[in-house]
Each structure stands twice: as C-alpha cells, then as structure tokens.
C-alpha positions as CSV (number, residue, x, y, z in Angstrom):
1,M,166.1,123.4,231.3
2,K,163.1,121.0,231.3
3,Y,163.8,120.3,235.0
4,I,163.5,123.9,235.8
5,L,160.3,124.2,233.9
6,L,159.0,121.0,235.6
7,S,159.9,122.5,239.0
8,F,158.0,125.8,238.3
9,I,155.0,123.8,237.2
10,L,154.9,121.7,240.3
11,L,155.5,124.6,242.5
12,F,152.8,126.9,241.1
13,S,150.2,124.1,240.7
14,A,150.8,123.1,244.4
15,C,150.2,126.7,245.4
16,S,146.9,126.9,243.6
17,I,145.4,123.8,245.2
18,K,143.6,124.7,248.4
19,N,142.4,122.2,251.0
20,Y,139.6,124.0,252.8
21,E,138.8,122.9,256.4
22,T,135.0,123.8,256.2
23,T,132.6,123.4,253.3
24,Q,129.0,124.5,253.8
25,A,126.1,124.5,251.4
26,K,124.0,127.7,251.7
27,I,121.2,129.5,250.1
28,I,122.8,132.8,248.8
29,I,121.2,135.9,247.6
30,I,123.4,138.7,246.3
31,K,122.2,141.9,244.7
32,S,124.5,144.6,243.7
33,P,124.9,146.8,240.6
34,K,127.2,144.1,238.9
35,I,126.2,140.9,240.7
36,K,122.7,139.4,240.9
37,F,122.4,135.9,242.2
38,A,119.8,133.8,244.1
39,D,120.4,130.1,244.5
40,I,122.6,127.5,246.2
41,G,126.3,128.1,246.8
42,Y,129.1,126.4,248.6
43,L,131.1,128.4,251.1
44,R,134.6,126.9,251.8
45,N,137.1,128.3,254.1
46,T,140.3,127.7,256.0
47,G,141.8,130.5,258.1
48,D,141.4,133.7,256.0
49,A,141.2,131.9,252.6
50,I,137.6,131.8,251.4
51,E,135.9,130.3,248.3
52,L,132.3,130.9,247.3
53,E,131.1,128.8,244.5
54,L,127.7,129.8,243.1
55,F,125.4,127.4,241.3
56,I,122.2,127.9,239.3
57,A,120.1,124.8,238.7
58,G,123.0,122.7,239.8
59,N,125.5,124.2,237.3
60,P,128.4,126.3,238.6
61,V,128.2,129.9,237.3
62,Q,130.7,131.8,239.4
63,K,133.6,131.3,241.8
64,I,134.8,134.0,244.1
65,E,138.1,133.2,245.9
66,I,139.3,135.5,248.7
67,N,142.8,135.5,250.1
68,T,145.2,138.4,249.8
69,L,143.4,139.1,246.5
70,I,139.9,138.5,245.3
71,C,139.7,136.3,242.2
72,V,136.5,135.9,240.0
73,S,136.2,134.5,236.5
74,A,137.2,137.9,235.1
75,G,140.6,137.7,236.9
76,C,142.1,138.7,240.3
77,T,142.2,142.1,241.9
78,T,142.9,143.8,245.1
79,K,140.1,143.9,247.7
80,S,139.7,147.7,247.4
81,A,139.5,147.4,243.6
82,F,136.9,144.6,243.9
83,N,134.8,146.8,246.3
84,E,135.0,149.7,243.9
85,E,134.0,147.6,240.8
86,Y,131.4,145.2,242.3
87,L,130.2,146.8,245.6
88,H,131.0,150.3,246.8
89,F,134.3,152.2,246.9
90,S,133.9,153.3,250.5
91,Y,133.6,149.8,251.9
92,P,136.6,148.5,254.0
93,D,138.8,146.0,252.2
94,S,137.7,143.1,254.6
95,L,133.9,143.7,254.2
96,L,133.1,140.8,251.8
97,Q,135.3,138.4,253.7
98,N,133.7,139.4,257.0
99,I,130.1,139.1,255.6
100,L,130.8,135.6,254.2
101,L,132.2,134.4,257.5
102,G,129.6,136.2,259.7
103,Q,132.2,138.4,261.4
104,V,131.8,142.0,262.5
105,I,132.2,144.8,259.9
106,Y,133.6,148.3,260.3
107,D,135.7,147.1,263.3
108,G,132.6,146.2,265.3
109,K,131.1,149.8,265.1
110,N,127.6,150.0,266.7
111,K,127.6,146.2,267.5
112,Q,124.6,145.1,269.5
113,I,124.5,141.5,270.9
114,T,121.2,139.7,270.2
115,D,119.9,136.4,271.6
116,D,121.5,134.4,268.8
117,G,124.2,136.6,267.3
118,F,124.7,140.4,266.7
119,E,123.5,143.3,264.7
120,Q,125.2,146.4,263.4
121,R,123.7,149.6,262.0
122,I,126.1,151.9,260.2
123,T,125.1,155.2,258.7
124,N,127.4,157.8,257.2
125,R,127.5,160.0,254.1
126,D,128.4,156.9,251.9
127,V,126.4,154.0,253.5
128,D,123.2,153.1,255.3
129,I,123.8,149.5,256.4
130,I,121.9,147.0,258.5
131,Y,123.9,143.9,259.2
132,K,122.5,141.0,261.2
133,V,124.2,137.7,262.0
134,T,122.4,134.8,263.7
135,N,123.2,131.1,264.2
136,K,121.5,130.2,260.8
137,S,121.7,133.3,258.7
138,I,123.6,136.4,257.7
139,F,121.8,139.6,256.3
140,F,123.6,142.7,254.9
141,K,121.7,145.5,253.4
142,D,123.1,148.9,252.3
143,K,120.0,150.9,251.5
144,K,122.0,153.9,250.1
145,N,123.9,151.8,247.5
146,K,121.3,149.1,246.9
147,I,123.4,146.2,247.9
148,I,122.0,143.0,249.6
149,F,123.7,139.8,250.8
150,K,121.5,137.0,252.4
151,I,123.2,133.8,253.4
152,K,121.1,131.0,255.0
153,D,121.8,127.5,256.1
154,I,120.0,125.0,254.0
155,K,118.7,122.9,256.9
C-alpha cells in the first residue's frame, strides 16, 4: 500500500513541475474589475503552457498559470470561466494566452501589419478593443469593459 501511495506522489509531483523554455522579466499593467496590478512580472512559457508571476516591491503576489486550465491562487478553472469571472464573458477562451504571448486575438480579425508588429481593432456589441503588438510591447484595451493589459520589456 505504501508503494502505491509513493508512486502516486511521485507521479503527481512530476506532473506539476514545469521546465519553461523562456523566462522574461516584464513591466506589467493589468486593470480589470477584479485585477489591478502595475509592477514587475516574470512571463515564462513553453509551447502552450504559460506562467505569469507578478511581484510588488520584489515580493510575489500572484501567479497565473495557463495550460488547459487557468490556475490562480484561488484555484483552477476553465478558460471561459476565468474570462467570465476576471475579464469578460464574451472573450474567446484563448484571449489571455494570446495577449501574454503577443499573438493575434479573435482569429486575426481586422489585423493590420505595422512597421514593427501588428494592430487589431475589434468592435461589436460586447467589446471595443484596441490591440497593438510591437517588438517591445503589448497593449490591449477594451474601452467598453474597462480592461487594460500593458506588457513592456524592461530593457
């Protein structure tokens, strides 16, 4: 019995340890109805797994992990449930992940190539979004729902 218990412990602890390929320190600003943050953060990713660790005055205050679920200190939830609780119910499941990685949102709708990246403007009955990605920054603003993400390189 104790060998079975030991096997389960090793199996589940191994699954929870992630070796991220990329770690970047960023200046991060997040403003939404439930999240307000402006300071340094570490963005780690490998493939589709992302971890955003937020710090205030050098102390970790929040960790957001994105894989098949989104996990925060309050627990794990589906991407759509996370959007409904923390952002906006109408957002696509992949929105947060795409913003953090600087990828197109809404399947590239209204994408305009710029000199150093791209820009998207998306307006419908639920959102009024301006999304800009450059080599050094990511900017997302939904005027209708009062949500902002700014991510800048520290250098």
